[in-house]
All heavy atoms as an XYZ file, in Angstrom:
847
protein
N      53.809     11.648     47.748
C      52.613     10.953     48.219
C      52.581     11.037     49.748
O      53.532     10.751     50.424
C      52.708      9.489     47.746
C      51.590      8.664     48.305
S      51.741      6.936     47.836
C      50.439      6.835     46.698
N      51.455     11.436     50.270
C      51.275     11.565     51.721
C      51.135     10.161     52.317
O      50.520      9.275     51.777
C      50.052     12.402     52.033
N      51.694      9.999     53.484
C      51.613      8.706     54.158
C      50.328      8.644     54.970
O      49.831      9.641     55.450
C      52.828      8.438     55.016
O      52.885      9.401     56.054
N      49.852      7.423     55.155
C      48.633      7.228     55.966
C      48.963      7.389     57.433
O      50.098      7.188     57.827
C      48.096      5.820     55.688
N      47.964      7.742     58.235
C      48.173      7.813     59.678
C      48.726      6.454     60.203
O      48.414      5.417     59.656
C      46.784      8.079     60.247
C      46.024      8.680     59.111
C      46.591      8.050     57.862
N      49.498      6.535     61.246
C      50.169      5.348     61.769
C      49.215      4.204     62.065
O      49.454      3.057     61.733
C      50.976      5.733     63.032
C      51.897      4.643     63.477
O      52.534      4.022     62.598
O      51.995      4.407     64.677
N      48.059      4.506     62.664
C      47.091      3.467     63.002
C      46.529      2.784     61.724
O      46.344      1.589     61.673
N      46.316      3.603     60.709
C      45.820      3.032     59.429
C      46.857      2.133     58.806
O      46.537      1.062     58.283
C      45.455      4.181     58.505
C      44.869      3.775     57.122
C      43.597      2.945     57.337
C      44.588      5.002     56.294
N      48.101      2.505     58.869
C      49.169      1.645     58.339
C      49.229      0.308     59.061
O      49.376     -0.754     58.446
C      50.534      2.339     58.456
C      50.699      3.502     57.490
C      52.001      4.241     57.703
O      52.680      4.065     58.713
N      52.385      5.050     56.731
N      49.078      0.350     60.389
C      49.093     -0.884     61.159
C      47.946     -1.801     60.776
O      48.088     -3.000     60.643
C      49.073     -0.595     62.646
C      50.402     -0.188     63.232
C      50.357     -0.192     64.745
N      49.350      0.682     65.323
C      49.522      1.958     65.644
N      50.694      2.512     65.501
N      48.547      2.660     66.136
N      46.749     -1.220     60.607
C      45.606     -2.026     60.220
C      45.784     -2.587     58.834
O      45.444     -3.761     58.600
C      44.331     -1.168     60.290
C      43.838     -0.899     61.700
C      42.522     -0.237     61.729
N      42.477      1.081     61.109
C      42.710      2.211     61.726
N      42.989      2.222     63.030
N      42.656      3.357     61.096
N      46.355     -1.826     57.900
C      46.615     -2.328     56.574
C      47.598     -3.486     56.612
O      47.436     -4.487     55.915
C      47.128     -1.198     55.667
C      46.069     -0.204     55.289
O      44.891     -0.491     55.477
O      46.452      0.849     54.811
N      48.646     -3.355     57.405
C      49.650     -4.434     57.543
C      49.017     -5.656     58.160
O      49.268     -6.771     57.741
C      50.832     -3.972     58.368
C      51.750     -3.015     57.616
C      53.065     -2.816     58.331
N      52.921     -2.317     59.671
C      53.042     -1.030     60.025
N      53.250     -0.122     59.123
N      52.860     -0.675     61.292
N      48.166     -5.473     59.165
C      47.527     -6.590     59.812
C      46.603     -7.304     58.852
O      46.590     -8.562     58.774
C      46.717     -6.083     61.046
C      46.307     -7.169     61.959
C      45.852     -6.607     63.318
O      46.114     -5.444     63.640
O      45.222     -7.398     64.023
N      45.849     -6.564     58.059
C      44.963     -7.164     57.070
C      45.793     -7.954     56.054
O      45.417     -9.067     55.673
C      44.126     -6.072     56.366
C      43.133     -6.625     55.390
C      41.872     -7.040     55.822
C      43.435     -6.698     54.033
C      40.946     -7.511     54.925
C      42.504     -7.233     53.141
C      41.272     -7.612     53.577
N      46.894     -7.391     55.608
C      47.763     -8.069     54.655
C      48.271     -9.402     55.212
O      48.336    -10.401     54.518
C      48.942     -7.173     54.296
C      49.838     -7.798     53.196
C      51.020     -6.887     52.875
N      51.859     -6.718     54.057
C      52.331     -5.553     54.511
N      52.022     -4.404     53.862
N      53.101     -5.491     55.582
N      48.633     -9.412     56.490
C      49.142    -10.638     57.130
C      48.054    -11.698     57.204
O      48.275    -12.875     56.958
C      49.707    -10.332     58.521
C      50.983     -9.534     58.497
C      52.099    -10.240     57.782
O      52.267    -11.445     57.961
O      52.833     -9.575     57.014
N      46.857    -11.291     57.576
C      45.736    -12.219     57.631
C      45.442    -12.773     56.265
O      45.251    -13.972     56.059
C      44.498    -11.566     58.246
C      44.757    -11.208     59.703
C      43.257    -12.455     58.077
C      43.688    -10.309     60.339
N      45.431    -11.875     55.256
C      45.159    -12.316     53.872
C      46.237    -13.275     53.404
O      45.924    -14.292     52.769
C      45.136    -11.047     52.999
C      44.734    -11.294     51.578
C      44.619     -9.956     50.827
O      45.541     -9.105     50.970
O      43.636     -9.827     50.054
N      47.455    -13.017     53.719
C      48.561    -13.870     53.303
C      48.436    -15.261     53.961
O      48.605    -16.292     53.288
C      49.919    -13.244     53.694
O      50.983    -14.128     53.432
N      48.129    -15.275     55.263
C      47.931    -16.541     55.933
C      46.808    -17.331     55.372
O      46.863    -18.551     55.220
N      45.706    -16.675     55.078
C      44.531    -17.334     54.489
C      44.863    -17.931     53.114
O      44.474    -19.058     52.809
C      43.370    -16.357     54.357
C      42.035    -16.961     53.902
C      41.575    -18.052     54.834
C      41.011    -15.843     53.820
N      45.647    -17.234     52.302
C      46.052    -17.779     50.986
C      46.857    -19.048     51.104
O      46.817    -19.906     50.239
C      46.873    -16.734     50.219
C      46.034    -15.715     49.472
C      46.844    -14.949     48.457
N      48.087    -14.389     48.973
C      48.249    -13.165     49.409
N      47.226    -12.311     49.411
N      49.406    -12.750     49.839
N      47.564    -19.188     52.193
C      48.378    -20.404     52.432
C      47.656    -21.530     53.102
O      48.175    -22.636     53.169
C      49.629    -20.012     53.263
C      50.528    -19.016     52.559
C      51.632    -18.535     53.465
O      52.133    -19.263     54.295
N      52.019    -17.258     53.315
N      46.457    -21.284     53.565
C      45.679    -22.275     54.295
C      45.231    -23.384     53.386
O      44.927    -23.177     52.195
C      44.482    -21.622     54.951
N      45.152    -24.573     53.902
C      44.739    -25.759     53.114
C      43.315    -25.574     52.545
O      43.068    -25.923     51.414
C      44.804    -27.010     54.001
C      44.449    -28.294     53.295
C      44.632    -29.470     54.209
C      44.341    -30.765     53.486
N      44.501    -31.926     54.336
N      42.413    -25.112     53.337
C      40.980    -24.941     52.893
C      40.641    -23.503     52.647
O      39.554    -23.051     52.957
C      40.081    -25.569     53.966
C      40.341    -26.988     54.220
N      39.984    -27.969     53.315
C      40.912    -27.652     55.240
C      40.328    -29.179     53.781
N      40.909    -28.979     54.963
N      41.558    -22.760     52.014
C      41.363    -21.321     51.790
C      40.143    -21.021     50.969
O      39.536    -19.978     51.113
C      42.611    -20.714     51.118
C      42.911    -21.275     49.736
C      44.225    -20.758     49.176
N      44.702    -21.569     48.087
C      45.486    -22.619     48.207
N      45.895    -23.000     49.417
N      45.823    -23.307     47.175
N      39.706    -21.930     50.114
C      38.517    -21.676     49.267
C      37.219    -21.669     50.077
O      36.163    -21.292     49.585
C      38.462    -22.670     48.135
C      38.468    -24.113     48.581
O      39.087    -24.424     49.653
O      37.838    -24.951     47.901
N      37.258    -22.120     51.305
C      36.068    -22.133     52.168
C      35.809    -20.759     52.794
O      34.755    -20.559     53.400
C      36.242    -23.150     53.283
C      36.287    -24.574     52.806
C      36.361    -25.492     54.013
N      36.543    -26.867     53.604
C      36.722    -27.863     54.452
N      36.729    -27.629     55.748
N      36.827    -29.099     54.005
N      36.764    -19.890     52.702
C      36.681    -18.591     53.401
C      36.874    -17.442     52.442
O      37.507    -17.523     51.455
C      37.747    -18.515     54.494
C      37.626    -19.609     55.519
C      38.409    -20.778     55.420
C      36.723    -19.526     56.544
C      38.272    -21.780     56.344
C      36.583    -20.558     57.484
C      37.363    -21.671     57.353
O      37.248    -22.705     58.284
N      36.254    -16.335     52.808
C      36.485    -15.084     52.077
C      36.818    -14.021     53.116
O      36.357    -14.109     54.265
C      35.277    -14.655     51.253
O      34.185    -14.385     52.059
N      37.602    -13.070     52.722
C      38.030    -11.996     53.642
C      37.458    -10.688     53.199
O      37.586    -10.305     52.021
C      39.574    -11.955     53.603
C      40.275    -11.113     54.622
C      39.955    -11.559     56.023
C      41.795    -11.196     54.391
N      36.754    -10.025     54.100
C      36.132     -8.719     53.805
C      36.639     -7.711     54.817
O      36.882     -8.034     55.945
C      34.620     -8.798     53.943
C      33.960     -9.909     53.156
C      33.583     -9.499     51.783
C      33.062    -10.649     50.982
N      31.725    -10.530     50.554
N      36.820     -6.475     54.376
C      37.285     -5.431     55.247
C      36.294     -4.261     55.222
O      35.757     -3.890     54.182
C      38.652     -4.955     54.758
O      39.103     -3.867     55.548
N      36.079     -3.644     56.343
C      35.241     -2.443     56.498
C      36.089     -1.377     57.197
O      36.744     -1.659     58.177
C      33.985     -2.732     57.332
C      33.149     -3.903     56.849
C      32.382     -3.564     55.644
C      31.449     -4.705     55.269
N      30.830     -4.561     53.986
N      36.042     -0.163     56.705
C      36.819      0.911     57.254
C      35.921      1.978     57.880
O      34.786      2.150     57.449
C      37.700      1.591     56.214
O      38.607      0.644     55.715
N      36.431      2.662     58.898
C      35.719      3.766     59.539
C      34.304      3.383     59.911
O      33.349      4.109     59.631
C      35.743      5.010     58.638
N      34.173      2.240     60.547
C      32.853      1.726     60.843
C      32.193      2.409     62.045
O      32.881      2.840     62.969
C      32.875      0.191     61.097
C      33.291     -0.552     59.849
C      33.771     -0.171     62.230
N      30.888      2.486     61.928
C      30.042      2.972     63.038
C      29.401      1.730     63.647
O      29.342      0.688     63.007
C      29.010      3.932     62.481
C      29.586      5.141     61.807
C      28.581      5.878     60.958
N      28.173      4.987     59.848
C      27.421      5.354     58.848
N      26.948      6.577     58.792
N      27.090      4.519     57.893
N      28.904      1.838     64.862
C      28.281      0.672     65.479
C      27.210      0.054     64.593
O      27.104     -1.158     64.467
C      27.703      1.239     66.773
C      28.670      2.330     67.142
C      29.044      2.964     65.794
N      26.397      0.877     63.950
C      25.365      0.347     63.087
C      25.918     -0.388     61.857
O      25.356     -1.359     61.365
C      24.433      1.483     62.623
C      23.282      0.942     61.799
C      22.114      1.818     61.872
N      21.722      1.941     63.276
C      20.516      2.104     63.694
N      19.533      2.184     62.847
N      20.211      2.208     64.982
N      27.088      0.088     61.387
C      27.738     -0.594     60.255
C      28.131     -2.021     60.623
O      28.056     -2.916     59.782
C      29.010      0.147     59.806
C      28.712      1.541     59.316
O      27.617      1.779     58.758
O      29.602      2.426     59.451
N      28.553     -2.217     61.848
C      28.915     -3.573     62.296
C      27.695     -4.467     62.299
O      27.730     -5.584     61.812
C      29.538     -3.520     63.705
C      30.857     -2.764     63.670
C      29.746     -4.929     64.266
C      31.430     -2.451     65.018
N      26.579     -3.936     62.811
C      25.372     -4.748     62.855
C      24.957     -5.135     61.410
O      24.624     -6.302     61.145
C      24.237     -3.985     63.498
C      24.464     -3.690     64.957
C      23.453     -2.696     65.541
O      22.706     -2.058     64.813
N      23.485     -2.554     66.865
N      24.995     -4.197     60.510
C      24.626     -4.473     59.124
C      25.548     -5.476     58.487
O      25.127     -6.404     57.780
C      24.626     -3.176     58.309
C      23.456     -2.286     58.571
C      23.432     -1.097     57.633
N      22.435     -0.169     58.027
C      22.596      1.110     58.218
N      23.776      1.687     57.983
N      21.608      1.888     58.587
N      26.859     -5.317     58.689
C      27.826     -6.230     58.132
C      27.628     -7.648     58.646
O      27.693     -8.629     57.895
C      29.232     -5.768     58.419
N      27.352     -7.791     59.936
C      27.083     -9.125     60.498
C      25.846     -9.757     59.886
O      25.839    -10.963     59.596
C      26.958     -9.026     62.016
C      28.228     -8.633     62.812
C      27.894     -8.422     64.278
C      29.336     -9.606     62.610
N      24.834     -8.969     59.660
C      23.607     -9.479     59.045
C      23.822     -9.826     57.590
O      23.337    -10.861     57.090
C      22.467     -8.450     59.155
C      21.872     -8.271     60.544
C      21.015     -7.017     60.606
C      21.111     -9.509     60.972
N      24.558     -9.010     56.864
C      24.819     -9.231     55.440
C      25.781    -10.358     55.147
O      25.604    -11.149     54.215
C      25.313     -7.964     54.755
C      24.308     -6.844     54.704
C      24.891     -5.522     54.242
O      26.110     -5.465     53.933
O      24.139     -4.524     54.221
N      26.818    -10.476     55.940
C      27.909    -11.365     55.663
C      27.792    -12.703     56.368
O      28.359    -13.705     55.932
C      29.257    -10.729     56.021
C      29.550     -9.446     55.321
C      29.727     -9.599     53.800
O      30.017    -10.710     53.341
O      29.572     -8.582     53.110
N      27.117    -12.777     57.516
C      27.046    -13.953     58.358
C      28.430    -14.562     58.575
O      28.676    -15.739     58.261
C      26.095    -14.975     57.746
O      24.808    -14.479     57.652
N      29.371    -13.810     59.152
C      30.725    -14.297     59.276
C      30.873    -15.367     60.358
O      30.102    -15.416     61.313
C      31.509    -13.034     59.683
C      30.490    -12.243     60.460
C      29.197    -12.482     59.769
N      31.920    -16.171     60.207
C      32.275    -17.129     61.250
C      33.333    -16.503     62.157
O      33.427    -16.845     63.311
C      32.815    -18.402     60.622
C      31.788    -19.192     59.897
C      32.364    -20.487     59.292
O      33.564    -20.757     59.451
N      31.543    -21.237     58.620
N      34.120    -15.606     61.600
C      35.202    -14.952     62.317
C      35.070    -13.445     62.159
O      34.774    -12.966     61.074
C      36.566    -15.376     61.776
C      36.772    -16.863     61.789
C      36.507    -17.645     60.669
C      37.260    -17.516     62.939
C      36.634    -19.014     60.676
C      37.420    -18.882     62.952
C      37.121    -19.626     61.825
N      35.266    -12.736     63.262
C      35.244    -11.269     63.219
C      36.549    -10.758     63.828
O      36.922    -11.219     64.895
C      34.034    -10.691     64.008
C      34.053     -9.194     64.028
C      32.742    -11.208     63.418
N      37.197     -9.850     63.135
C      38.447     -9.286     63.624
C      38.338     -7.767     63.575
O      38.063     -7.190     62.524
C      39.567     -9.761     62.735
C      40.904     -9.216     63.098
N      41.461     -8.142     62.427
C      41.771     -9.520     64.054
C      42.650     -7.847     62.970
N      42.839     -8.672     63.993
N      38.470     -7.120     64.721
C      38.464     -5.674     64.823
C      39.896     -5.210     65.074
O      40.509     -5.653     66.036
C      37.555     -5.206     65.925
C      37.629     -3.701     66.184
C      36.828     -2.844     65.475
C      38.564     -3.201     67.081
C      36.921     -1.483     65.695
C      38.637     -1.829     67.287
C      37.817     -0.971     66.593
N      40.414     -4.355     64.214
C      41.698     -3.721     64.445
C      41.475     -2.238     64.494
O      41.041     -1.611     63.501
C      42.668     -4.053     63.314
N      41.655     -1.638     65.658
C      41.380     -0.210     65.770
C      41.915      0.348     67.053
O      42.999     -0.026     67.503
N      41.176      1.259     67.637
C      41.649      1.990     68.824
C      40.759      1.743     70.048
O      39.588      1.388     69.906
C      41.654      3.491     68.523
C      42.619      3.849     67.431
O      43.766      3.421     67.475
N      42.175      4.586     66.438
N      41.329      1.948     71.175
C      40.618      1.932     72.438
C      41.255      2.952     73.343
O      42.480      3.104     73.357
C      40.671      0.530     73.057
N      40.467      3.645     74.125
C      41.007      4.644     75.041
C      41.173      4.021     76.446
O      42.043      4.365     77.205
C      40.082      5.860     75.167
C      40.138      6.737     73.972
C      39.260      7.993     74.233
C      39.297      8.899     73.042
N      38.453     10.062     73.242
N      40.294      3.131     76.770
C      40.263      2.529     78.107
C      40.034      1.056     77.952
O      39.732      0.540     76.890
C      39.165      3.153     78.939
C      39.174      4.630     78.986
N      40.122      5.357     79.683
C      38.386      5.559     78.365
C      39.886      6.636     79.505
N      38.857      6.786     78.716
N      40.110      0.344     79.063
C      39.865     -1.108     79.003
C      38.364     -1.439     78.891
O      38.014     -2.600     78.734
C      40.405     -1.777     80.295
C      41.891     -1.741     80.345
C      42.439     -2.457     81.578
O      41.668     -2.976     82.384
N      43.731     -2.547     81.706
N      37.519     -0.446     78.894
C      36.076     -0.711     78.932
C      35.441     -0.828     77.546
O      34.277     -1.196     77.463
C      35.405      0.372     79.720
O      35.608      1.627     79.163
N      36.150     -0.544     76.478
C      35.510     -0.587     75.165
C      36.446     -0.239     74.017
O      37.633      0.012     74.208
N      35.889     -0.232     72.833
C      36.629      0.095     71.619
C      36.062      1.355     70.987
O      34.897      1.707     71.171
C      36.557     -1.059     70.625
C      37.183     -2.362     71.119
C      36.873     -3.478     70.147
C      38.679     -2.225     71.271
N      36.901      2.019     70.190
C      36.492      3.301     69.569
C      35.990      3.057     68.134
O      36.698      2.459     67.313
C      37.667      4.292     69.561
C      38.218      4.492     70.940
C      37.246      5.614     68.881
C      37.239      5.084     71.939
N      34.811      3.528     67.870
C      34.215      3.505     66.550
C      33.944      4.978     66.171
O      34.374      5.869     66.825
C      32.927      2.685     66.532
C      33.187      1.239     66.812
C      33.153      0.738     68.114
C      33.417      0.353     65.755
C      33.394     -0.588     68.354
C      33.634     -0.981     66.020
C      33.646     -1.454     67.334
N      33.178      5.181     65.099
C      32.755      6.531     64.713
C      31.261      6.643     64.862
O      30.539      5.689     64.611
C      33.149      6.817     63.258
C      34.634      6.971     63.043
C      34.948      7.475     61.656
O      34.047      7.549     60.801
O      36.124      7.785     61.421
N      30.808      7.876     65.233
C      29.380      8.105     65.242
C      28.960      8.538     63.800
O      29.780      8.541     62.877
C      28.956      9.125     66.298
C      29.487     10.542     66.059
O      29.977     10.837     64.936
O      29.408     11.346     66.996
N      27.699      8.921     63.621
C      27.206      9.281     62.271
C      27.884     10.513     61.699
O      27.862     10.718     60.508
C      25.711      9.483     62.310
C      24.970      8.152     62.511
O      25.508      7.091     62.174
N      23.809      8.222     63.051
N      28.505     11.330     62.563
C      29.198     12.536     62.089
C      30.714     12.319     61.933
O      31.423     13.235     61.590
C      28.985     13.680     63.091
O      27.622     13.949     63.222
N      31.177     11.067     62.157
C      32.591     10.808     62.006
C      33.421     11.072     63.284
O      34.633     10.965     63.243
N      32.743     11.372     64.371
C      33.421     11.604     65.636
C      33.621     10.268     66.364
O      32.846      9.383     66.267
C      32.587     12.553     66.514
C      32.408     13.888     65.852
O      33.343     14.504     65.398
N      31.144     14.317     65.802
N      34.722     10.199     67.124
C      34.993      8.977     67.877
C      33.906      8.727     68.961
O      33.463      9.637     69.614
C      36.368      9.184     68.505
C      36.706     10.615     68.323
C      35.755     11.183     67.332
N      33.543      7.462     69.081
C      32.578      7.076     70.111
C      33.019      5.735     70.669
O      33.446      4.804     69.935
C      31.126      6.970     69.523
C      30.124      6.615     70.621
C      31.059      6.000     68.367
C      28.653      6.664     70.162
N      33.003      5.624     71.966
C      33.406      4.396     72.637
C      32.226      3.455     72.782
O      31.156      3.879     73.235
C      34.016      4.671     74.005
C      34.598      3.449     74.651
C      35.379      3.749     75.939
O      35.186      4.803     76.522
O      36.152      2.859     76.349
N      32.427      2.196     72.385
C      31.393      1.173     72.555
C      31.948      0.182     73.603
O      33.043     -0.330     73.457
C      31.088      0.468     71.221
C      30.082     -0.646     71.409
C      30.591      1.472     70.183
N      31.153     -0.052     74.603
C      31.618     -0.867     75.744
C      31.824     -2.345     75.319
O      31.204     -2.853     74.384
C      30.604     -0.818     76.891
O      29.463     -1.567     76.583
N      32.726     -2.993     76.027
C      32.963     -4.413     75.804
C      31.650     -5.222     76.021
O      31.381     -6.157     75.272
C      34.031     -4.935     76.780
O      35.234     -4.248     76.574
N      30.883     -4.863     77.007
C      29.608     -5.545     77.271
C      28.630     -5.418     76.105
O      27.991     -6.380     75.714
C      28.983     -5.016     78.541
N      28.560     -4.202     75.527
C      27.674     -4.010     74.360
C      28.150     -4.824     73.171
O      27.323     -5.448     72.455
C      27.636     -2.532     74.008
N      29.471     -4.885     72.932
C      29.986     -5.688     71.821
C      29.730     -7.168     72.062
O      29.292     -7.876     71.154
C      31.492     -5.432     71.665
C      31.857     -4.060     71.151
C      33.376     -3.830     71.292
C      31.453     -3.926     69.693
N      29.930     -7.604     73.281
C      29.675     -9.065     73.600
C      28.209     -9.382     73.357
O      27.873    -10.413     72.786
C      30.088     -9.329     75.028
N      27.330     -8.490     73.793
C      25.886     -8.683     73.604
C      25.525     -8.773     72.104
O      24.709     -9.603     71.689
N      26.150     -7.928     71.293
C      25.905     -7.978     69.850
C      26.355     -9.286     69.249
O      25.599     -9.949     68.530
C      26.638     -6.815     69.192
C      26.601     -6.803     67.650
C      25.174     -6.667     67.146
C      27.495     -5.719     67.097
N      27.613     -9.706     69.534
C      28.127    -10.945     68.956
C      27.361    -12.176     69.414
O      27.252    -13.170     68.685
C      29.608    -11.088     69.249
C      30.444    -10.018     68.601
C      31.363     -9.323     69.304
C      30.304     -9.736     67.216
C      32.157     -8.302     68.702
C      31.069     -8.763     66.607
C      31.983     -8.061     67.346
N      26.789    -12.154     70.615
C      26.006    -13.297     71.110
C      24.734    -13.501     70.269
O      24.196    -14.605     70.301
C      25.627    -13.075     72.564
C      26.771    -13.260     73.546
C      26.401    -12.952     74.952
O      25.281    -12.477     75.220
O      27.267    -13.166     75.844
N      24.281    -12.504     69.576
C      23.075    -12.629     68.753
C      23.309    -13.453     67.478
O      22.346    -13.802     66.801
C      22.536    -11.223     68.376
C      22.113    -10.325     69.522
C      21.759     -8.932     69.031
C      20.961    -10.964     70.281
N      24.558    -13.692     67.160
C      24.892    -14.342     65.881
C      25.549    -15.690     66.175
O      26.729    -15.770     66.423
C      25.817    -13.449     65.050
C      25.160    -12.174     64.638
C      25.231    -11.059     65.458
C      24.446    -12.088     63.463
C      24.619     -9.858     65.098
C      23.817    -10.908     63.080
C      23.886     -9.799     63.899
N      24.753    -16.741     66.099
C      25.236    -18.092     66.457
C      26.312    -18.612     65.518
O      27.086    -19.500     65.874
C      24.063    -19.081     66.538
O      23.439    -19.156     65.289
N      26.369    -18.085     64.291
C      27.369    -18.582     63.331
C      28.781    -18.069     63.596
O      29.760    -18.601     63.097
C      26.970    -18.218     61.875
C      26.969    -16.746     61.538
C      25.678    -16.020     61.900
O      24.764    -16.638     62.531
O      25.568    -14.852     61.542
N      28.890    -17.034     64.439
C      30.241    -16.503     64.765
C      30.941    -17.442     65.693
O      30.434    -17.781     66.756
C      30.116    -15.096     65.425
C      29.542    -14.080     64.392
C      31.507    -14.623     65.904
C      29.327    -12.714     64.959
N      32.108    -17.912     65.240
C      32.895    -18.882     66.023
C      34.039    -18.224     66.776
O      34.505    -18.754     67.759
C      33.423    -19.951     65.087
C      32.285    -20.732     64.438
C      32.745    -21.664     63.394
N      33.799    -22.581     63.856
C      34.579    -23.252     63.074
N      34.459    -23.194     61.769
N      35.517    -24.065     63.554
N      34.499    -17.088     66.303
C      35.666    -16.439     66.914
C      35.610    -14.936     66.703
O      35.274    -14.475     65.606
C      36.954    -16.993     66.290
S      38.472    -16.256     66.927
N      35.862    -14.161     67.753
C      35.928    -12.706     67.651
C      37.288    -12.243     68.173
O      37.683    -12.638     69.326
C      34.803    -12.028     68.473
C      34.938    -10.519     68.461
C      33.438    -12.445     67.948
N      38.011    -11.464     67.396
C      39.276    -10.899     67.831
C      39.111     -9.391     67.846
O      38.794     -8.769     66.833
C      40.405    -11.289     66.884
C      40.543    -12.773     66.799
C      41.707    -10.598     67.296
C      41.421    -13.320     65.723
N      39.242     -8.806     69.019
C      39.149     -7.348     69.179
C      40.520     -6.844     69.516
O      41.074     -7.078     70.580
C      38.149     -6.999     70.335
C      36.760     -7.530     70.142
C      35.911     -7.249     71.374
C      36.102     -6.990     68.867
N      41.154     -6.165     68.565
C      42.539     -5.764     68.649
C      42.632     -4.234     68.688
O      42.500     -3.577     67.673
C      43.300     -6.321     67.462
C      44.785     -6.030     67.547
O      45.248     -5.526     68.539
N      45.476     -6.354     66.473
N      42.805     -3.686     69.883
C      42.974     -2.246     70.041
C      43.794     -1.991     71.299
O      43.919     -2.852     72.149
N      44.326     -0.782     71.441
C      45.069     -0.462     72.623
C      44.179     -0.733     73.831
O      43.010     -0.414     73.808
C      45.458      1.021     72.619
S      46.376      1.518     71.174
N      44.732     -1.288     74.875
C      44.010     -1.589     76.126
C      42.871     -2.597     75.915
O      41.980     -2.677     76.758
C      43.419     -0.316     76.735
C      44.414      0.770     76.927
C      44.352      1.946     76.176
C      45.405      0.672     77.875
C      45.276      2.954     76.390
C      46.357      1.667     78.068
C      46.270      2.813     77.328
O      47.173      3.799     77.481
N      42.855     -3.337     74.826
C      41.710     -4.216     74.558
C      41.855     -5.603     75.138
O      41.114     -6.517     74.802
C      41.441     -4.300     73.067
O      42.530     -4.912     72.421
N      42.798     -5.837     76.045
C      43.019     -7.143     76.624
C      41.737     -7.703     77.220
O      41.400     -8.891     77.105
C      44.099     -7.053     77.691
C      44.367     -8.418     78.363
C      45.460     -8.287     79.397
O      46.386     -7.527     79.216
O      45.318     -8.992     80.424
N      40.970     -6.831     77.848
C      39.681     -7.253     78.482
C      38.721     -7.748     77.415
O      37.973     -8.640     77.611
C      39.103     -6.057     79.206
C      37.966     -6.385     80.129
C      37.610     -5.160     80.891
C      36.553     -5.431     81.916
N      36.143     -4.217     82.624
């Protein structure tokens, strides 16, 4: 069996840890956990509209401190700026917490 790329394994482990923590939470029935893979910027917008999440967690890649890496419509990497992401999340008042987890994503 071929192993998944290192980044994919890390995201899978991170998802598993979040899922495990949620199962142990006192009010776990109030929340549901959804995962989206290989997302494009438009996919994020659609997911936010469809799911109306309170919490958003991005686990992926970043090349620079200025943004995160997504895919374009052809599957090629595209950087989305931190400012653009902040502007998108500001449109959704129900979002209480956003975690952007990628290399160089401290900003």
